N, C-alpha and C positions, 0 to 999 in steps of 0.2 A: 468692257472686257468680259461681258457676259457670254455664257456658252463657250468659254475658251477661245473666243474670237479676239484676235489682236489686229488692230489696224494701224498702219504706219504710212506717213506721208513724207516724201523726200522733196527737198527744194534744192535745186542746183542750177548750173548754167550749162547750156549745150556744150558737149565735149568734155565735161568733168567726170562723167561716169555715173551719175545719179541713176539713170535708167538702167544701166548695166548692173549696178549694185542691187537695185530693187528686184531685177529679174534673177540675179544670182541667189538672193535671199529666198525667193520663192522656190527655186530649184533645190536648194539645200533643205528647206523645210519639207518639200515634197519627198525628197529622198529619205527622210526620217519618218515618213508616214503621215504627215499633216495634210490637210486640205489647204490649197493655196490659190491666191490670185496675185499676179504681179503685172502691173501695166503702167505705161506712161500716159500723161495727158498731152496730146499733141496740139501745139500751136505752131507758129512759124518756127521750124527747127533750124535756128541759126546758131553757129558757133558763138558761145558767150551769151545767148539769149536765155532768160529765165525759163526753166522747165520744172515740171512737177511729175513725180512718179509715185506709185502707190503699191502697198503690199497688204493683203489680207491673209492671215494665217490662223487656222482653226483646227480643233480636234474633230469637228463635225463638218458635214457638207455645208458649203457656203452658198446661200441662195440669193444674196443681194448682188446686183451687178450695176454699180454706179461709182462715181468718184467718191472719195472719202472726205466727208465734211467735218466729222468729229473724231479725229484720230486719237489713238491712245498715245502714240509717239510721233515725234517729228524729227527728221534728220536734216540739218542745214549744211550742205556741202560747201557753200560759198558764203562766208561771213558778210560780204558786202550786201547780200540780199536783205539783211536785217534792216537796212536803211530804206528799202523800197517796197518790200512785200511784208504783209502781216503774216509771218511764218507761224505765229501762235494762234491764228484764227481757228476757232473751233476745237483747239487742243484741250483735251480733258485735264482737269486740275489734278486728277489722280495719276495722270500719265507723266511724261517727261519729254524734254527736248535735248537733243545732242547736237552740238555745234562744232564745226571744224574751225578751231581758232587756237592760237597759243595763249589766249587770255584764260583767266580762271572763271568759274561759274559766277562768282560775285562781281567780277569786272563786266561780264556780258549781260547780267540780269537787267540793268537799266535800259538796255536796248530792246527789251522784250515786251513793251507795251503793257506792263502791269501783270504779266503772266505769273501766277502764284505757285505753279507746280515745280517739280524738280528740274534743275538745269545741269547738264553734263557738258564738259568740253573735252576735246581731243585735238592735239596738234597733228592732224593727218598729213599736212604738208611736210613737216619735218620727218615724220615717220616714213612716208613714202619716198622722200628724197634720199634718206639714209639707207633704206632697204632696197630701193630700186634704181636710185640715181636719177629718177624723174618724178614729176609731180602727178601722181595718180592717187587722189584721196579716197577713191571708192572702197578699196580693200580694208584700210584701217577703219573707215566709218561703218562698213558692213560688220566687222568684228565688234566695234563699239556698240552698235545698236542691238546686236544679239546679247551682249553682256547687260546693257541697260534694261532691255525689255524682258529678259528672261524667257524669250519665246522658245528657246531650246537650251539645253545644257551646253555650256561653252566648250566642254571637251568633245561632245558629240559634234558640234559645229566645226571645231578645229579639224577633227579627223575626216569629216565629210568634205571639207574644203580641200584637205590634203589629197583625197582620192580624186576629186573633180579637177583640181589644178594639175595634178600629176598627169592625168590623161590629156588635158587641154594643152599643156606646155611640155609634152613628152620630148620634143626636139629642142627645147629651150630650158635646160635645167637651171640656168642662172635666173630666169624669170620666175620659175617655180619657187626656187629658194628665196628670192627677194620678196615674193608675195607672202610666203609662209612666215617670213621674218616680220613683215609689216603687220600681219594678222596677230602674231604672238605679242608684239610690242603694244599694239592697240588694246588687246585684252588686258594687259598689265597696266596701261597708262590712263585709261578713261577715268575722268574724275568729275 
């Protein structure tokens, strides 16, 4: 996390919104004056296939252009990936991991291959289903990682998302309201 550079790696499955969340985080960070990179790692893009996406956010110009091998933070969009992928690979001990699960951090830790850093959990499924009536885990997890990482003030993040989504969903006020509700709940419930 030197030079104000924060690196985040997202693990999800195709169709769950991990790539979208990574790009949204980059957009929001950019809108508040940060230098950013947000990009997916492309493999065979199949619905349900494991995917990885990345964010670099910094107060200074970013000169590195590669995948992120030693992230400060990891977001796991799909808990089933814990059984097949080393999601904590390279994750800095001073960093943290955020996992979409109804379980507590203590219940999830044994699945993390000895990772000694901070573990946070968030039930993004329940939050999105209650707020949107559908399973879209990316908004709650986006809010969760902003809170966990401190990459920007949560209030600034909230108001920037409000502006962005108001524009994006101008003709769908129920989608706008649901997303804002999901973000608000996630900011309160991340543990």
